[in-house]
C-alpha positions as CSV (number, residue, x, y, z in Angstrom):
1,M,-14.2,9.6,4.6
2,S,-15.2,9.9,1.0
3,L,-12.7,8.7,-1.5
4,G,-14.7,10.1,-4.5
5,F,-12.0,12.7,-5.2
6,Y,-9.0,10.9,-3.8
7,H,-5.9,10.9,-6.0
8,P,-3.2,8.6,-4.7
9,D,0.5,9.4,-5.1
10,W,1.0,6.2,-7.2
11,V,-1.0,3.4,-8.7
12,A,1.1,0.5,-9.9
13,V,0.5,-3.0,-11.3
14,Q,2.9,-5.7,-10.1
15,E,3.4,-8.9,-12.0
16,T,3.8,-11.8,-9.5
17,Q,3.9,-15.6,-9.8
18,T,0.2,-15.8,-8.9
19,G,-0.9,-13.0,-11.2
20,E,-1.2,-9.2,-11.2
21,V,-1.5,-7.2,-8.0
22,N,-2.7,-3.6,-8.1
23,W,-1.1,-1.2,-5.6
24,I,-2.2,2.1,-4.3
25,I,0.9,3.7,-2.9
26,E,1.1,6.7,-0.6
27,T,4.3,8.3,0.4
28,K,4.6,10.3,3.6
29,G,7.3,12.7,4.6
30,R,5.4,13.3,7.9
31,V,2.6,11.5,9.5
32,W,-0.2,13.8,10.6
33,E,-3.3,13.5,12.8
34,G,-5.8,11.7,10.6
35,T,-3.3,9.7,8.6
36,A,-4.3,6.4,10.2
37,A,-8.0,7.1,9.4
38,K,-7.1,7.8,5.8
39,D,-5.0,4.6,5.7
40,D,-8.0,2.6,7.1
41,A,-10.4,4.1,4.5
42,I,-8.1,3.2,1.6
43,R,-7.5,-0.2,3.0
44,E,-11.3,-0.8,3.2
45,W,-11.7,0.4,-0.3
46,C,-9.0,-2.1,-1.5
47,E,-10.9,-4.9,0.3
48,R,-14.2,-4.0,-1.3
49,I,-12.9,-3.6,-4.8
50,T,-10.9,-6.8,-4.5
51,E,-14.1,-8.6,-3.4
52,A,-16.2,-7.0,-6.1
53,T,-13.9,-7.5,-9.1
54,G,-11.7,-10.5,-8.2
55,S,-8.6,-8.4,-9.0
56,K,-6.1,-8.0,-6.2
57,W,-5.8,-4.5,-4.7
58,H,-3.4,-3.6,-1.9
59,Y,-2.6,-0.4,-0.2
60,I,0.9,0.5,1.1
61,R,2.1,3.7,2.8
62,I,5.8,4.2,2.6
63,D,7.1,6.7,5.1
64,Q,10.1,8.7,4.2
65,T,12.1,7.3,7.1
66,F,11.6,3.8,5.8
67,F,12.4,4.8,2.3
68,D,15.6,6.6,3.3
69,T,16.9,3.5,5.2
70,Q,15.8,0.7,2.9
71,P,17.4,0.7,-0.5
72,A,14.9,-0.4,-3.1
73,S,15.1,-0.7,-6.9
74,T,11.8,-2.5,-7.5
75,L,8.3,-2.4,-6.0
76,G,9.0,-5.9,-4.7
77,D,11.8,-4.6,-2.7
78,L,9.4,-2.2,-0.9
79,T,6.7,-4.8,-0.3
80,R,8.7,-7.6,1.2
81,G,11.4,-7.9,3.9
82,P,11.9,-7.8,7.6
83,S,11.5,-4.0,8.1
84,Q,7.9,-3.7,7.0
85,R,6.6,-2.4,10.4
86,T,6.1,1.1,8.9
87,L,4.1,-0.2,5.9
88,R,0.3,-0.3,5.9
89,W,-1.2,-3.1,4.0
90,G,-4.5,-3.6,2.2
91,R,-6.3,-6.9,1.9
92,G,-4.2,-9.9,1.7
93,G,-1.0,-8.1,2.3
94,Q,0.9,-10.2,4.7
95,T,4.0,-9.0,6.4
96,K,7.0,-11.3,6.2
97,G,10.1,-11.3,8.2
């Protein structure tokens, strides 16, 4: 898959205690055939760009069902917690819970 013309739903920079984390965020109302392959391609890109630049890049897909059931007011609320099984992480993204 070529990401040359890829436009993510959101790109955000999160300030953390260990420095900035760049996030590529995709929202999905419905998961289609091919969604997992796209997730993998974006995740690989995050790994390569992190390695090449030293800046942390992560990918997260937030499915509508997760968003509807998990109240969140910050990016941190979406990226941590016990119900992360629907989230797809990029390099270094460790699920907690």
